[in-house]
C-alpha positions, 0 to 999 in steps of 0.5 A, spaced: 876 421 448 873 428 449 870 431 453 862 431 454 859 439 452 852 438 457 850 444 452 851 440 445 848 435 448 842 439 450 840 442 445 840 435 439 836 434 445 831 439 444 831 438 435 830 432 437 824 432 441 822 438 436 821 433 429 817 429 432 810 427 436 812 421 439 811 421 446 816 414 447 820 416 443 821 423 446 822 420 453 828 416 450 831 423 448 830 424 454 833 419 457 839 419 453 839 426 455 839 426 461 845 420 462 850 424 459 848 430 463 849 428 470 855 432 474 858 431 480 855 431 487 848 430 485 847 428 478 840 427 478 839 434 480 842 437 476 841 433 469 834 435 470 835 442 472 840 443 466 835 440 462 829 443 464 830 450 462 832 448 455 826 445 455 822 452 459 827 456 453 825 452 447 816 451 450 817 458 449 821 460 443 817 455 438 810 452 443 807 449 437 812 445 435 815 443 442 807 441 445 809 434 445 815 436 448 813 440 454 808 435 456 813 429 456 816 433 461 811 435 465 810 428 466 817 426 468 817 432 473 811 429 476 813 422 476 820 424 480 816 428 485 812 423 486 818 418 488 
């Protein structure tokens, strides 16, 4: 079995999120991607940092198509800080 490339997984997630405005579907894509991207000692922190950077870049490059993604990501970050 080949090793999962986190950058490719994140890129696919971003593209899927751009294709919909359904917040529940976007949240599902993000959750699924976070599960795949978790890495070594601090898996949750690393996964959030990797995906967060990609989300920020995508929103800057295409704010219209990424508006729903930005909203969902902001909500997830807010919930994560509350925990």
